[in-house]
C-alpha positions as CSV (number, residue, x, y, z in Angstrom):
1,X,-30.3,-13.9,-27.2
2,X,-31.9,-15.1,-24.0
3,X,-35.0,-13.3,-22.9
4,X,-35.1,-12.1,-19.3
5,X,-37.7,-10.3,-17.4
6,X,-37.1,-6.6,-18.0
7,X,-35.4,-7.0,-21.4
8,X,-33.1,-9.3,-23.5
9,X,-29.4,-9.6,-22.9
10,X,-26.9,-11.7,-24.9
11,X,-26.2,-15.2,-23.5
12,X,-23.0,-15.7,-25.5
13,X,-19.9,-13.6,-26.2
14,X,-20.4,-12.1,-29.6
15,X,-17.1,-10.2,-29.5
16,X,-14.8,-13.3,-29.7
17,X,-13.5,-15.7,-32.3
18,X,-13.6,-19.4,-31.5
19,X,-9.9,-19.2,-30.9
20,X,-10.3,-16.3,-28.5
21,X,-13.2,-18.0,-26.7
22,X,-11.1,-21.0,-26.0
23,X,-8.3,-18.9,-24.6
24,X,-10.8,-16.9,-22.4
25,X,-12.4,-20.1,-21.1
26,X,-9.0,-21.5,-20.2
27,X,-7.6,-18.5,-18.4
28,X,-10.8,-17.7,-16.4
29,X,-11.3,-21.2,-14.9
30,X,-11.6,-21.1,-11.1
31,X,-8.5,-22.0,-9.2
32,X,-8.0,-25.7,-8.8
33,X,-4.7,-25.9,-6.9
34,X,-3.4,-23.7,-4.1
35,X,0.3,-24.7,-3.8
36,X,1.4,-21.7,-5.9
37,X,0.0,-18.5,-7.3
38,X,-1.8,-18.6,-10.6
39,X,-0.3,-17.1,-13.7
40,X,-0.9,-13.4,-14.1
41,X,-2.5,-13.3,-10.6
42,X,-0.3,-10.4,-9.4
43,X,-1.6,-8.1,-12.1
44,X,-5.2,-7.8,-10.9
45,X,-6.3,-5.4,-13.6
46,X,-4.2,-6.8,-16.5
47,X,-2.0,-4.2,-18.3
48,X,-4.0,-1.4,-16.5
49,X,-2.6,-2.5,-13.1
50,X,-0.7,0.0,-11.1
51,X,2.7,-1.2,-9.7
52,X,3.5,2.1,-8.0
53,X,4.7,2.3,-4.4
54,X,1.9,1.4,-1.9
55,X,0.9,4.4,0.3
56,X,-2.1,6.5,0.9
57,X,-2.3,7.4,-2.8
58,X,-2.6,3.7,-3.8
59,X,-6.1,4.2,-5.3
60,X,-5.4,7.5,-7.1
61,X,-3.1,6.4,-9.9
62,X,-4.1,6.2,-13.5
63,X,-4.3,2.9,-15.4
64,X,-0.8,2.0,-16.3
65,X,-1.6,1.5,-20.0
66,X,-2.9,5.0,-20.7
67,X,-1.3,6.8,-23.6
68,X,-0.1,10.4,-23.2
69,X,-3.2,12.1,-24.6
70,X,-5.5,9.9,-22.4
71,X,-3.4,10.6,-19.4
72,X,-4.0,14.3,-20.0
73,X,-7.7,13.7,-19.9
74,X,-7.3,11.7,-16.7
75,X,-5.5,14.5,-15.0
76,X,-8.2,17.0,-16.1
77,X,-10.8,14.7,-14.7
78,X,-8.9,14.4,-11.5
79,X,-9.0,18.1,-11.0
80,X,-12.8,18.1,-11.5
81,X,-13.2,15.2,-9.1
82,X,-11.4,17.1,-6.4
83,X,-13.0,20.5,-7.2
84,X,-15.0,22.2,-4.5
85,X,-18.2,23.6,-5.9
86,X,-19.8,26.8,-4.5
87,X,-23.3,28.1,-4.3
88,X,-24.8,30.5,-6.8
89,X,-24.4,33.3,-7.6
90,X,-20.6,33.4,-7.4
91,X,-17.7,35.1,-9.2
92,X,-16.4,31.6,-10.2
93,X,-19.2,31.0,-12.6
94,X,-17.7,27.7,-13.8
95,X,-17.8,26.3,-10.3
96,X,-21.1,27.5,-8.9
97,X,-24.4,25.8,-8.7
98,X,-23.9,23.7,-5.6
99,X,-27.1,22.5,-4.0
100,X,-29.1,24.3,-2.8
101,X,-29.4,21.0,-0.8
102,X,-26.3,18.8,-0.9
103,X,-24.2,16.1,0.9
104,X,-20.8,17.2,-0.2
105,X,-19.0,20.0,-2.1
106,X,-16.7,17.6,-4.0
107,X,-16.6,14.0,-5.3
108,X,-13.5,13.5,-3.3
109,X,-15.3,14.4,0.0
110,X,-17.1,11.1,-0.1
111,X,-14.7,8.9,-2.0
112,X,-11.8,9.8,0.2
113,X,-8.6,9.6,-1.8
114,X,-10.6,7.7,-4.4
115,X,-11.3,5.0,-1.8
116,X,-14.0,3.9,0.6
117,X,-16.0,6.2,2.9
118,X,-16.8,5.4,6.5
119,X,-19.8,5.4,8.9
120,X,-19.8,7.8,11.8
121,X,-18.0,6.2,14.8
122,X,-19.9,8.2,17.4
123,X,-23.4,9.7,17.5
124,X,-22.0,13.2,17.4
125,X,-19.9,12.6,14.3
126,X,-20.9,13.9,10.9
127,X,-21.9,11.5,8.1
128,X,-19.5,13.1,5.6
129,X,-18.9,10.0,3.4
130,X,-22.2,8.3,4.1
131,X,-25.5,9.2,2.6
132,X,-29.0,8.1,3.3
133,X,-31.5,7.0,0.6
134,X,-35.1,7.6,1.5
135,X,-38.4,6.5,0.0
136,X,-42.0,5.6,0.9
137,X,-44.2,2.6,0.1
138,X,-45.1,2.9,-3.6
139,X,-48.6,3.3,-5.0
140,X,-49.9,0.9,-7.6
141,X,-48.9,3.3,-10.3
142,X,-45.5,3.7,-8.8
143,X,-45.1,-0.1,-8.5
144,X,-45.9,-0.4,-12.2
145,X,-43.3,2.3,-13.0
146,X,-40.7,0.5,-10.9
147,X,-41.4,-2.8,-12.6
148,X,-41.0,-1.1,-15.9
149,X,-37.7,0.5,-15.0
150,X,-39.1,4.1,-15.2
151,X,-38.6,4.7,-11.4
152,X,-36.1,3.3,-8.9
153,X,-38.2,3.9,-5.8
154,X,-41.2,6.0,-4.6
155,X,-39.9,9.4,-3.5
156,X,-41.0,11.0,-0.4
157,X,-43.3,13.9,-1.6
158,X,-41.2,16.3,0.5
159,X,-37.8,14.8,1.0
160,X,-37.3,13.0,-2.4
161,X,-35.1,10.0,-2.7
162,X,-32.0,11.1,-0.7
163,X,-31.5,13.0,2.5
164,X,-29.3,16.0,2.0
165,X,-27.8,17.0,5.4
166,X,-26.2,20.3,4.1
167,X,-27.6,23.4,2.5
168,X,-26.5,26.7,1.1
169,X,-26.7,29.9,3.3
170,X,-30.3,30.8,4.2
171,X,-31.8,27.3,3.7
172,X,-32.3,24.5,6.2
173,X,-30.7,21.2,5.5
174,X,-33.2,18.3,5.3
175,X,-32.0,16.8,8.5
176,X,-29.1,15.3,10.5
177,X,-28.1,11.7,10.1
178,X,-27.7,10.0,13.5
179,X,-26.3,6.5,13.9
180,X,-26.0,4.6,17.2
181,X,-24.7,1.1,17.6
182,X,-25.6,-2.0,19.6
183,X,-23.0,-4.6,20.4
184,X,-23.5,-8.1,18.9
185,X,-21.1,-10.7,20.2
186,X,-20.4,-13.7,18.0
187,X,-18.7,-16.8,19.4
188,X,-16.1,-18.4,17.2
189,X,-14.6,-21.9,17.4
190,X,-11.6,-22.1,19.7
191,X,-13.1,-19.8,22.4
192,X,-12.7,-16.5,20.4
193,X,-15.4,-13.9,20.5
194,X,-15.8,-11.0,18.0
195,X,-18.1,-8.1,18.9
196,X,-20.0,-6.8,15.9
197,X,-21.8,-3.4,16.0
198,X,-25.4,-3.3,14.7
199,X,-26.2,0.2,13.4
200,X,-29.5,2.0,14.3
201,X,-30.1,4.6,11.7
202,X,-32.2,7.7,12.4
203,X,-32.7,11.3,11.2
204,X,-33.2,14.2,13.5
205,X,-33.8,17.9,13.0
206,X,-36.2,17.7,10.0
207,X,-35.8,20.9,7.9
208,X,-39.0,20.7,5.9
209,X,-41.6,19.4,8.2
210,X,-42.0,16.1,10.1
211,X,-40.9,12.9,8.5
212,X,-43.6,10.3,7.6
213,X,-44.0,7.3,9.9
214,X,-43.6,5.0,6.9
215,X,-40.4,6.6,5.6
216,X,-37.9,4.0,4.6
217,X,-34.2,4.6,5.1
218,X,-31.0,3.0,3.9
219,X,-27.5,4.2,4.8
220,X,-24.8,3.9,2.0
221,X,-21.1,4.4,2.4
222,X,-19.2,5.7,-0.6
223,X,-17.5,2.7,-2.4
224,X,-13.9,2.7,-3.8
225,X,-13.4,4.0,-7.3
226,X,-10.8,1.7,-8.7
227,X,-11.3,-0.5,-11.7
228,X,-14.7,0.8,-12.7
229,X,-14.0,1.1,-16.4
230,X,-12.9,-2.6,-16.5
231,X,-16.1,-3.7,-14.7
232,X,-18.1,-1.8,-17.3
233,X,-16.1,-3.6,-20.0
234,X,-17.1,-7.1,-18.8
235,X,-19.4,-8.7,-21.4
236,X,-23.0,-9.2,-20.2
237,X,-22.9,-12.9,-21.1
238,X,-20.0,-13.5,-18.6
239,X,-22.2,-12.0,-15.9
240,X,-25.4,-13.8,-16.9
241,X,-23.5,-17.1,-17.0
242,X,-23.4,-17.1,-13.2
243,X,-27.1,-16.0,-12.7
244,X,-29.3,-18.7,-11.1
245,X,-32.4,-16.8,-9.8
246,X,-34.3,-20.0,-9.1
247,X,-31.3,-21.9,-7.7
248,X,-31.7,-24.6,-10.2
249,X,-28.4,-26.2,-9.3
250,X,-29.4,-26.4,-5.6
251,X,-26.3,-24.9,-4.2
252,X,-28.1,-22.2,-2.2
253,X,-26.8,-19.4,-4.4
254,X,-29.3,-17.6,-6.6
255,X,-27.7,-14.6,-8.0
256,X,-30.0,-12.3,-10.0
257,X,-29.0,-9.8,-12.7
258,X,-30.1,-6.2,-12.1
259,X,-31.9,-4.8,-15.1
260,X,-32.4,-1.1,-15.4
261,X,-33.3,1.4,-18.1
262,X,-30.5,3.7,-19.2
263,X,-30.9,7.4,-20.0
264,X,-32.2,6.6,-23.4
265,X,-34.9,4.3,-22.0
266,X,-33.2,1.0,-23.1
267,X,-32.9,-2.0,-20.9
268,X,-29.3,-2.5,-19.7
269,X,-27.5,-4.6,-17.1
270,X,-27.1,-2.7,-13.9
271,X,-23.5,-2.7,-12.7
272,X,-22.8,0.2,-10.3
273,X,-24.1,1.2,-6.9
274,X,-24.9,-1.0,-3.9
275,X,-28.1,-2.2,-5.6
276,X,-26.7,-2.0,-9.1
277,X,-29.1,0.6,-10.4
278,X,-26.6,2.4,-12.7
279,X,-25.7,0.7,-16.0
280,X,-22.8,2.9,-16.8
281,X,-20.1,5.0,-15.1
282,X,-21.5,8.1,-16.8
283,X,-25.0,7.6,-15.3
284,X,-23.6,6.8,-11.9
285,X,-21.5,10.0,-12.1
286,X,-24.5,12.1,-13.2
287,X,-26.6,10.7,-10.4
288,X,-23.9,11.5,-7.8
289,X,-23.6,15.1,-9.2
290,X,-27.4,15.5,-8.9
291,X,-28.2,13.7,-5.6
292,X,-25.0,14.4,-3.7
293,X,-24.2,17.9,-4.8
294,X,-27.3,19.3,-6.5
295,X,-25.6,19.8,-9.8
296,X,-27.3,19.3,-13.2
297,X,-25.7,17.5,-16.1
298,X,-27.0,16.3,-19.5
299,X,-28.0,12.9,-17.9
300,X,-29.7,14.6,-14.9
301,X,-30.7,18.0,-16.1
302,X,-32.7,19.3,-13.0
303,X,-30.7,22.3,-11.7
304,X,-32.0,21.8,-8.2
305,X,-31.0,18.1,-7.9
306,X,-33.1,16.1,-5.5
307,X,-35.0,19.2,-4.2
308,X,-38.7,18.5,-4.6
309,X,-41.5,20.7,-5.7
310,X,-42.7,20.8,-2.1
311,X,-39.5,22.4,-1.1
312,X,-40.4,25.8,-2.5
313,X,-37.7,27.7,-0.6
314,X,-35.1,25.4,-2.3
315,X,-36.4,25.7,-5.8
316,X,-36.7,29.5,-5.5
317,X,-32.9,29.9,-5.1
318,X,-30.7,30.6,-8.1
319,X,-28.9,27.8,-10.0
320,X,-25.4,27.9,-11.6
321,X,-26.1,27.0,-15.2
322,X,-24.4,29.6,-17.5
323,X,-25.6,29.7,-21.1
324,X,-22.2,30.5,-22.4
325,X,-20.7,27.5,-20.6
326,X,-23.5,25.0,-21.4
327,X,-27.1,24.2,-20.6
328,X,-26.2,22.5,-17.3
329,X,-24.1,23.2,-14.3
330,X,-21.9,20.3,-15.3
331,X,-21.8,20.5,-19.1
332,X,-21.2,17.4,-21.2
333,X,-17.5,18.0,-21.6
334,X,-17.0,18.2,-17.9
335,X,-19.1,15.1,-17.2
336,X,-17.1,13.2,-19.9
337,X,-13.8,14.1,-18.1
338,X,-15.1,13.0,-14.7
339,X,-16.4,9.8,-16.3
340,X,-13.0,9.1,-18.0
341,X,-11.2,9.7,-14.7
342,X,-13.5,7.4,-12.9
343,X,-13.1,4.8,-15.6
344,X,-9.3,4.7,-15.3
345,X,-8.4,4.7,-11.6
346,X,-6.0,1.9,-11.4
347,X,-6.2,-1.3,-9.3
348,X,-3.0,-1.8,-7.4
349,X,-1.0,-5.0,-8.0
350,X,-1.5,-7.8,-5.6
351,X,1.0,-8.3,-2.8
352,X,2.5,-11.5,-1.3
353,X,0.7,-13.8,-3.8
354,X,3.2,-16.6,-3.1
355,X,3.1,-16.3,0.7
356,X,2.2,-19.7,2.2
357,X,-0.4,-18.1,4.5
358,X,-2.0,-16.2,1.6
359,X,-2.2,-19.4,-0.5
360,X,-3.7,-21.3,2.4
361,X,-6.2,-18.5,2.9
362,X,-7.1,-18.6,-0.8
363,X,-7.9,-22.3,-0.5
364,X,-10.1,-21.5,2.5
365,X,-11.8,-18.8,0.4
366,X,-12.7,-21.3,-2.3
367,X,-13.6,-24.2,0.0
368,X,-15.8,-22.1,2.2
369,X,-17.9,-21.0,-0.8
370,X,-16.9,-17.3,-0.9
371,X,-16.0,-17.7,-4.6
372,X,-19.5,-18.7,-5.4
373,X,-20.4,-14.9,-5.4
374,X,-17.0,-13.3,-5.4
375,X,-16.0,-14.6,-8.8
376,X,-12.3,-14.1,-9.4
377,X,-11.7,-13.6,-13.1
378,X,-13.0,-12.2,-16.3
379,X,-11.5,-11.1,-19.6
380,X,-13.0,-7.8,-20.8
381,X,-14.6,-7.3,-24.2
382,X,-12.5,-7.5,-27.3
383,X,-14.7,-4.8,-28.9
384,X,-14.4,-2.0,-26.3
385,X,-13.6,1.3,-27.9
386,X,-11.0,2.3,-25.2
387,X,-7.8,0.4,-25.8
388,X,-6.8,0.7,-22.1
389,X,-9.8,-1.4,-21.2
390,X,-9.9,-3.8,-24.1
391,X,-9.3,-7.6,-23.7
392,X,-7.7,-7.5,-20.3
393,X,-7.6,-10.4,-17.8
394,X,-8.9,-8.9,-14.6
395,X,-9.4,-10.3,-11.0
396,X,-12.2,-8.2,-9.4
397,X,-13.7,-11.0,-7.2
398,X,-17.4,-10.2,-8.0
399,X,-20.2,-11.7,-10.1
400,X,-22.0,-8.2,-10.2
401,X,-25.2,-10.0,-9.5
402,X,-27.8,-9.3,-6.8
403,X,-28.0,-11.7,-3.8
404,X,-30.2,-12.1,-0.8
405,X,-27.9,-11.3,2.1
406,X,-30.3,-12.1,4.9
407,X,-32.2,-10.3,7.6
408,X,-29.2,-8.7,9.4
409,X,-28.0,-6.8,6.3
410,X,-31.5,-6.1,4.9
411,X,-32.6,-2.5,4.6
412,X,-36.2,-3.5,3.7
413,X,-36.2,-0.9,1.0
414,X,-36.6,-1.9,-2.7
415,X,-34.5,0.0,-5.3
416,X,-35.0,-0.7,-8.9
417,X,-35.7,-4.4,-9.2
418,X,-33.6,-5.2,-6.1
419,X,-35.7,-6.1,-3.1
420,X,-34.9,-5.1,0.5
421,X,-32.7,-8.1,1.1
422,X,-30.6,-7.9,-2.1
423,X,-27.2,-6.3,-2.7
424,X,-24.8,-6.4,-5.6
425,X,-21.7,-8.4,-4.8
426,X,-19.0,-5.8,-4.3
427,X,-15.6,-6.2,-5.9
428,X,-12.8,-7.2,-3.5
429,X,-9.8,-6.0,-5.5
430,X,-7.9,-3.5,-3.5
431,X,-9.8,-4.3,-0.3
432,X,-6.6,-5.2,1.6
433,X,-5.4,-1.6,1.1
434,X,-8.5,0.0,2.4
435,X,-6.9,1.2,5.7
436,X,-3.8,2.3,3.9
437,X,-5.8,4.8,1.8
438,X,-8.2,5.9,4.6
439,X,-7.6,4.6,8.1
440,X,-11.2,5.5,9.1
441,X,-12.7,3.5,6.2
442,X,-15.3,0.8,7.1
443,X,-16.9,-2.1,5.3
444,X,-20.3,-3.2,4.0
445,X,-23.0,-1.0,2.5
446,X,-23.6,1.0,5.7
447,X,-20.0,0.9,7.0
448,X,-20.9,-1.2,10.1
449,X,-17.9,-3.5,9.8
450,X,-14.6,-2.2,11.1
451,X,-12.6,-5.2,10.0
452,X,-12.7,-7.8,7.2
453,X,-13.6,-10.5,9.7
454,X,-16.5,-8.5,10.9
455,X,-17.7,-8.0,7.3
456,X,-17.6,-11.8,6.8
457,X,-19.5,-12.5,10.0
458,X,-22.4,-10.2,8.9
459,X,-23.1,-12.3,5.8
460,X,-26.4,-14.1,5.8
461,X,-29.0,-15.3,3.4
462,X,-27.3,-17.0,0.4
463,X,-24.0,-16.5,2.2
464,X,-25.1,-18.0,5.5
465,X,-23.5,-21.4,4.9
466,X,-20.1,-19.8,3.9
467,X,-20.3,-17.5,7.0
468,X,-21.0,-20.5,9.3
469,X,-18.0,-22.4,7.9
470,X,-15.8,-19.4,8.9
471,X,-17.3,-19.4,12.4
472,X,-16.7,-23.1,12.8
473,X,-13.2,-23.4,11.3
474,X,-10.1,-23.4,13.4
475,X,-8.6,-20.0,14.1
476,X,-5.6,-20.6,11.9
477,X,-7.8,-21.0,8.9
478,X,-9.7,-17.8,9.7
479,X,-6.4,-16.0,10.1
480,X,-5.3,-17.4,6.7
481,X,-8.6,-16.3,5.1
482,X,-8.1,-12.7,6.4
483,X,-4.5,-12.7,5.2
484,X,-5.7,-13.7,1.7
485,X,-8.2,-10.9,1.7
486,X,-5.5,-8.5,2.8
487,X,-3.4,-9.5,-0.2
488,X,-6.1,-8.4,-2.7
């Protein structure tokens, strides 16, 4: 075991025989030639890859290797993921408990067709698939709790840790999210200019008194749901192998593992969320039920969600927990079904992997340094309980580490052990189908980028050198790079 600040994590794969280890090392080596596609490259999620027809449902299919009984669980979870919750009291007692403060009525409202959300395009648009994290500068006691993993951030005493812009009848929402944009022109080689849009985030119409002057805000677009179970099944040692927090190799890349405490108080590797504060899909799901919909579950048992003690009108309203159905509004069996569904949304097969322009773009991707953070390949654990996730060669294009992305993308708000400049490298698999699934979808954590090229041009910090190479390369190479990304 290798000791790390915030707990110990394994530095070698303890799930493999020596023979298996040699096989894994061979098949996960970075690409070294770009004249043809790599073996197995089309099947981005191994045997779990979906090869169904590409259309708006491309992210909504089950893992292709699910057996019949597991597929039944997936379909039940799908129904719960799409389910509209209602406020209490209601005649539909298995579906009430929404809020009283909330962002959406259903998981699907934010993860549109299981894909990516989008930022409001105009100031008058609602932020239906974008939420806003809030917090205040922490006290010394809160700083200690954050360092010890007992707290993600210092909540606002009135508004908590997330702004809920909807409320049940008779209660004010916490506020209205308002985003405006400033144009940022970027000159590229060859005379081309791309105009980026810099978001200016604000909150108007406070529902529970004025906002503090030192309130910290961070906009977050809902990420796509595909391949999550496979990412949870990657061995910790394979993630830690790429960590270099002090940049000892001098390449300018200093990825840092996120360490968080799980629901049992044990240190785990953070994998999910824009700042990697959730170690498991179950905890990520429970957090979303609580923060986004105000629904309690065994892992987040407060029936009033993010409603604070100062919001007395909120906490005076009825909740939806029914003793005969379970102690929480989302009982354990329902949370398990949603977690199973979220774990088995299939990654679509790659397209055009042998196309000359795609191969040329893949070469640009590697030579520009993009693969330094967007690591292409892993083989999932041999000892995973779920056979559909076990020992699969996957191509997610992420290292799942935290990286400093520079001033332009900074939210200046710490969350867990991630500082205000750090973000987890998001997976790229499926990114080329983003617009097919949701034509309004946008990229990056706050949805500011409308195209893949815009997303690349916002990169800074550890990715500044790679971004600058894209700016300086000839237009054909940039076009090839985008074409490669579109094939993922």
